[in-house]
N, C-alpha and C positions, 0 to 999 in steps of 0.2 A: 403960743408960738405957732407961726404958720409953717405948714409942711411944704417942701418943695414940690413943684408940679411934677406929676409922673412923666418920665421920658417915654416917648413913643417907641414901641417895639417895631421891628421890621415888618411884622405881619399887619400892623395897624397903619402903616404908611400907605397913602393912597396909590402911589406909583408902583409899589411892590408887586401889584398884580401883573405888571408888564415884564417882570424879571423872570427869566427862565431858570437861572441857577445862581447861587451865591457861593463864594469861597474865596480863596487866596489866589491872586494872579500867579501864573507860573513865572519863575525867575526869568528876567529879561523880556517879559511880555509887554511891558509898558510901552505902548505905541508902536511896537514892532509886529507887523502882520506878515512876517516872512518866516518860513520854516528854517530850521537850523542848517539844512543842506544848502539852501539858497544863500544864506548868510555866509557860510564857509566858502562857497563858490565865488561869491562877490569879493570876499577878502583876497582870495587867491588871484583872481583876475586883476584886481588893483595892484597887488604885489608884482605880478608879471609885467604890468605896464611900467611900474617903477623900475624893475630890473632892465626892461628894454631901454629906458632912459639912461640907466647906468652904462649899458652897452654903448650907447651913442657917445657918452662922455669919455669912456675909455678909448673908443675908436678915434675920437678927436683929440686924444691925449690931454684931456682936461681933468682936473681933480674931481674926485667924488665928494658929495656933500658930507659934512660932519654931523654926527649925532649929538645928543645932549651931553655925552661924556667927552666931546671933542675928538672922538675917534671917527675914522673914515667909515662911510656907510658900508654895510655888508653886501657883498654880491653873491649870487648863486652860480656864477660862471668863473672858470679859470682856464688859463692856457697851460697845457702840458706838451710834452714832446710830440705827441701824435695829433694834437689839435685842441680845439675848445671843448671843454666839458661843462655840463650844467646839471642842476637838479631843479625840481619844481617843489616848492615847499608850501605847507600849510602852517603858518607860524614858524616855529623853529624846526618843525618835523618835515623831513623830505618824504615826498609821496612815492611809494613803491610803484614802479612802472612795469615790472615783469612778474611772472608767476613765482619767480625765485625771490622776490622782494627787493630786487636791485633798484637803486634810486639814481645813481649817477649815469649820465648819458654823454657819449662822445657825439658832438654835433657836426663838426667840420673843421676845415683849415682856416676859414675866415670868420672873424668876429661878427660880420654881418649875418652869417648863417645862424648865429645864436638869436639875433633879433627876429629873424624870420621864424625860427623855431618857437619863440615865445608867442608870436602871432598865431601860429598853428595850434598851440596849446590853448590859447584863449578861445579860439574857434571850437576846439574839441570840448572844452568845459561848457561853453554856451550850448552846444548840441547835446550835452549830457553824457558824453563818452567816458568821463572820469567820475561819474556819480558814485559808483561802487567804492572806488578807492577813497574819494573825498568823504563820503558818508561814513565809512569805517573809521577813518582818522578822526572825523568830527565826533563820532560817538565815543571813541576811545578817549579823546581829549576831554570831553564833557564828563565822562565817568571818572577820569583821573582828578578833575577839578572838584567833583563832588566827593571824592574819596571812596568811590564804590568800585574802583578798578583794581 
């Protein structure tokens, strides 16, 4: 009875001399060469652009798009007696904007002010002005997802 040919071990493979380290890829590392903070910032900027589009729809008295559950899309802005209020979110979590942890902000009397505000926040994120807040939320969210929070 013939014995199966021995399987090569990693140390016997000719190309392994070029390998610096072996192990298991970090979660979400497949093909992503972006750090978690940059990914979080990108998601927030895209969401802000979406919210700005919703501002335009509301200003033009057009309906908001429906989600998969046939419910109207969720907006981060609302009209109150004193003007238009908004938050900036990372996923479902509002980003604290003050030392007291406040998240809601009165922007102005006109809905167009909210769109301009979103543009200013996008610029601030791009410049790194919200890195501390976003980084903390991203770390907390990741820890919660891992169950270590």
